[in-house]
C-alpha positions in Angstrom: 0.0 0.0 0.0 1.3 3.5 -0.8 2.4 5.7 2.1 1.4 9.4 2.3 4.3 10.5 0.0 3.9 7.8 -2.6 0.1 8.3 -2.6 0.7 11.8 -4.1 3.1 10.2 -6.5 0.6 7.6 -7.5 -2.1 10.3 -8.1 0.3 12.4 -10.2 1.3 9.3 -12.3 -2.4 8.5 -12.8 -3.1 12.1 -14.0 -0.1 12.0 -16.4 -1.4 8.7 -17.8 -4.9 10.0 -18.3 -3.6 13.1 -20.0 -1.3 11.1 -22.3 -4.2 8.8 -23.3 -6.4 11.8 -24.0 -3.6 13.4 -26.1 -3.2 10.2 -28.2 -7.0 9.5 -28.6 -8.6 9.9 -32.1 -11.2 12.4 -30.8 -8.4 15.0 -30.3 -7.7 15.2 -34.0 -9.5 17.3 -36.6 -9.5 15.8 -40.1 -10.0 18.2 -42.9 -10.3 17.6 -46.7 -9.1 20.5 -48.9 -9.0 24.2 -48.0 -11.5 27.0 -47.5 -9.6 29.2 -49.9 -10.0 26.5 -52.6 -13.8 26.5 -52.0 -13.8 30.2 -52.1 -12.2 30.2 -55.5 -14.6 27.7 -57.0 -13.1 24.3 -56.5 -16.4 22.6 -55.9 -15.6 19.0 -56.7 -13.7 16.5 -54.5 -13.1 12.8 -54.4 -13.6 12.3 -50.6 -16.8 10.3 -49.9 -19.2 10.5 -47.0 -18.0 6.9 -46.1 -14.4 8.3 -46.1 -15.4 11.1 -43.7 -17.0 8.7 -41.2 -13.7 6.8 -41.0 -12.2 10.1 -39.8 -14.8 11.2 -37.4 -18.4 11.0 -36.1 -19.0 14.7 -36.0 -18.4 17.6 -38.5 -19.6 19.9 -41.2 -18.9 20.9 -44.8 -20.5 20.8 -48.2 -21.1 18.5 -51.1 -19.8 18.3 -54.6 -21.2 21.1 -56.9 -21.7 23.0 -53.7 -25.0 21.1 -53.4 -26.1 22.2 -49.9 -24.6 22.0 -46.4 -23.2 18.9 -44.7 -23.8 18.3 -41.0 -22.6 15.2 -39.1 -23.1 14.0 -35.6 -23.6 10.6 -33.8 -21.9 9.0 -36.9 -24.8 10.2 -39.2 -24.3 12.6 -42.1 -27.1 14.8 -43.5 -27.4 16.9 -46.6 -29.2 20.2 -46.1 -30.3 21.5 -49.6 -31.3 24.9 -50.9 -34.9 23.8 -51.4 -35.2 23.6 -47.6 -35.0 19.8 -47.4 -32.8 17.6 -45.2 -31.9 14.0 -46.0 -29.5 11.4 -44.9 -26.4 11.6 -47.1 -25.5 8.5 -49.2 -22.1 6.8 -48.4 -20.9 7.4 -52.0 -21.7 11.1 -52.1 -18.5 13.3 -52.4 -17.3 16.5 -50.8 -14.9 19.3 -51.9 -14.5 20.5 -48.3 -15.3 19.0 -44.9 -14.1 19.0 -41.3 -14.5 16.0 -39.1 -13.5 14.8 -35.6 -14.4 12.1 -33.0 -16.5 14.2 -30.6 -15.7 13.6 -26.9 -16.5 16.9 -25.1 -14.7 18.0 -22.0 -17.1 20.7 -20.9 -20.9 20.8 -20.3 -23.1 23.8 -19.7 -26.8 23.8 -19.3 -28.8 26.9 -20.4 -32.2 27.0 -18.6 -33.1 30.4 -20.1 -32.5 32.2 -23.4 -29.0 32.8 -24.7 -27.8 34.6 -27.8 -25.2 33.3 -30.1 -22.7 35.7 -28.6 -23.6 34.5 -25.0 -23.0 30.9 -26.0 -19.7 31.7 -27.5 -18.6 33.6 -24.3 -19.2 30.5 -22.3 -16.9 28.5 -24.6 -14.3 31.3 -24.7 -14.3 31.5 -20.8 -13.2 27.8 -20.6 -11.0 27.5 -23.7 -9.2 30.8 -23.4 -6.5 30.4 -26.0 -7.5 31.3 -29.6 -4.6 29.1 -30.7 -6.6 25.9 -30.1 -9.4 24.5 -32.1 -12.7 23.8 -30.4 -15.6 21.5 -31.3 -19.1 22.3 -30.0 -22.6 21.0 -29.9 -25.9 22.3 -28.6 -28.9 20.0 -28.2 -32.0 22.0 -27.3 -34.9 24.2 -28.2 -34.2 27.4 -30.2 -36.3 30.5 -30.0 -35.0 31.4 -33.4 -32.4 30.3 -36.0 -31.5 32.0 -39.2 -29.8 29.9 -41.8 -28.7 29.9 -45.4 -28.1 27.0 -47.7 -25.9 27.2 -50.9 -27.6 26.1 -54.2 -26.2 23.4 -56.4 -23.9 24.8 -59.1 -23.3 23.9 -62.7 -20.1 24.4 -64.7 -18.5 26.8 -65.4 -18.4 27.4 -61.7 -18.6 30.9 -60.3 -16.6 32.0 -57.2 -18.3 31.5 -53.9 -18.9 35.2 -53.3 -20.9 35.3 -56.5 -22.8 32.2 -55.7 -23.9 33.4 -52.3 -25.6 36.3 -53.8 -28.3 33.8 -54.8 -28.5 31.9 -51.6 -31.9 31.1 -50.1 -32.3 31.9 -46.4 -34.5 30.2 -43.8 -36.0 31.2 -40.4 -36.9 28.7 -37.8 -39.0 29.7 -34.8 -39.5 27.7 -31.5 -37.7 24.8 -33.0 -35.9 21.9 -31.2 -32.8 20.8 -33.0 -29.0 20.1 -33.0 -26.3 22.7 -33.6 -22.8 21.6 -34.3 -19.8 23.7 -35.0 -16.1 24.5 -34.7 -14.1 27.4 -33.4 -11.0 27.8 -35.5 -7.9 30.0 -34.6 -7.5 33.3 -36.5 -4.1 32.1 -37.9 -6.0 29.4 -39.8 -8.0 31.8 -41.9 -8.1 30.6 -45.5 -7.1 27.1 -44.5 -10.4 26.9 -42.6 -12.9 29.5 -41.4 -11.4 31.5 -38.6 -13.8 32.0 -35.7 -17.1 30.1 -35.2 -18.6 28.1 -38.0 -21.9 26.4 -37.2 -24.6 24.3 -38.9 -28.1 23.4 -37.7 -30.6 20.7 -38.2 -34.1 20.4 -36.8 -35.1 17.5 -34.5 -37.4 16.0 -37.1 -34.4 16.2 -39.6 -36.5 18.1 -42.1 -34.5 21.4 -42.4 -31.5 23.4 -41.3 -28.5 25.0 -42.9 -25.4 27.1 -42.3 -26.1 29.4 -39.3 -26.3 33.1 -39.7 -27.6 33.8 -36.2 -29.6 32.1 -33.4 -31.2 32.5 -30.0 -31.2 29.5 -27.8 -34.4 29.0 -25.6 -33.0 26.2 -23.5 -30.5 23.4 -24.0 -27.2 21.7 -23.3 -23.9 22.9 -24.7 -21.0 20.4 -24.9 -17.6 21.3 -26.2 -13.9 20.6 -26.0 -10.5 21.8 -27.2 -8.6 20.1 -30.0 -4.9 20.7 -30.7 -4.2 18.4 -33.7 -5.1 18.9 -37.4 -4.7 16.6 -40.4 -5.3 18.1 -43.8 -5.9 16.0 -46.9 -5.0 18.2 -49.9 -6.5 17.4 -53.3 -4.1 16.5 -56.2 -6.4 17.3 -59.1 -5.7 20.0 -61.7 -8.4 22.4 -60.5 -7.0 22.5 -57.0 -3.4 22.7 -58.2 -4.2 25.7 -60.5 -6.5 27.5 -58.0 -5.6 30.9 -56.6 -5.4 30.0 -52.9 -4.1 33.3 -51.5 -6.0 36.2 -53.0 -5.3 39.7 -51.7 -8.8 39.9 -50.2 -8.9 36.4 -48.6 -9.9 37.5 -45.1 -12.6 39.9 -46.3 -14.0 37.4 -48.8 -14.3 34.6 -46.2 -15.9 36.9 -43.6 -18.4 38.0 -46.3 -19.5 34.5 -47.3 -19.6 33.1 -43.8 -21.6 35.9 -42.1 
């Protein structure tokens, strides 16, 4: 049996072991296919399938080939949110030009028993994960007083750039709706590689609608989230990606315009 001194040593060793296991676990890694700057410049076709994504994580977001709607994934299920307002389970063979996935194992829980704005939700996360140099995955399961979303329409060649496409995007308003919100907080230094700041998607509880979030007010629900410090990026090798302009002079301004 450990004496008083070695008890402390045992406890410290246990903490170190747990921390090491957490660091090595797959849920601490973000997998990303392609770059946000490629999507911005009109690279709307990729070879990564929904089945491939689910091998990399059980939780994430992105889009589909031809920019055909929004992708939302949680609990190992992937849904396609289309510009006609519909939501359907994605097929394993469907492909994506851009997606972000992780195995979601949150470290923090926060219960909202009253209304909270998007900014108030973000402040709770920022108060726990104080460094902007870390990624963060987040989820809200609850009832929303209001959610404003947009969903990109399917594109045909020759592809226009994303800022041009989003001028035609349909928007949707959900009121008093239960649903799931999933998202990521990405460091500012990653702008262009990903979307710096918060990027969130929403789907209703009946899985009939949703989209890329513009704003929301939570009525009540549970927020779960956790920091992630590892990133793996799978870069395309096709001609369109290799010839794309991935560092335009107005990159930051363009991304903020299409994501807000």
